N, C-alpha and C positions, 0 to 999 in steps of 0.2 A: 504494500500500500504506500501511497505517496505521503511523505512527512512534511512537505512544503506548507508554509502558512499562506492562506488565501484571505482576501478581503471578506469580511462578514457581509457587507452590503456592496452594491454596485457604486461606481463613480461615473458620472456623466459630465462631460465638458460643459462649462457654463455658456459656451457659445451655441449650444443647441437647446431647443425647446420642444415640448410635445404640444401639438395643437390639432385642430380638426384637419382631416385629410380628405381630398376628393376621391381617393382610392379606397381607403378604409375609414373606420370611425375616427381613428387618431393616428398621427404619424410623427416622426422625428424630423425637425427642420432646423437648418442653420440660421442663427441670428446674426452671425458675423462670418467672415471668410475663414475657411478651414483648409489648410494646405494638404495636398496628397501625402499620405503616410503618417499624418498626425493621429494620435490616439484620441478617440471620441468617447468610447465607452470601455470601462474595465468591469467585467462581470464579477460578481461576488456570490457567495452562498454560505449558509451557516454550517454546512457539513459536507464532508467528502464521502461519496458513496461509490460502491462498485456496481457492476452490471447485476450481480447476484442480489444486491439490496433492492435494486429497481424491480427485478423480476419477483422478489418476495413482497412487493407492495409497501416498502418502507419509505418511499419518496413520493412527494406530491408531483403528480404527472407533468405539469407544465413548468416545473421549476429547475430542470436540469440543464447543465451546460457541460459538454465533455472537456476535460482538461488533460486527458491522456488515454492510453489504450485501456478501455474498460473502467475508467475512473471519471467521476462526475462531481461537480459542485451542485448542490441543490438544497432543498428544504424538506424536513420530515413531514409526513402526512399531517394535514390540518394546520400547517404554519405558513403556507404560501398564500399571498394576496396579490393577484395580478395587477391590481390598481397601483400597488407600490413598485412594480417591476417596470420602470420607465424604459429600460433598455429593450424591452420586448416590442416597442413601437418602432425600432429601427427597421429599415428596408430589408426584408428577408427574401426578395425575389431572386430569380435566376440571373438578373442583371442588376445587382445591388449598387447603390451609389454611395454607400458608407462603407 
């Protein structure tokens, strides 16, 4: 298992904001110029889980982010609130712009 320390919560660059989107209900938009290659979001999670943990139902479904082979940051069942997960509003398309 991975011993590395990870952020407990996400960090989002203050140059971006979440607002109404013409594509989805909400989206992430730049308020100021962001150069190519600059970090915009750093995901966090309260706990490091394995694939086995996920299969055993120990992790809230939409809270996971892979951080290595079979290792994920996420939240235990009952602790994830999507409204607090602002990074989830980033463009996830096949042609992302972030």
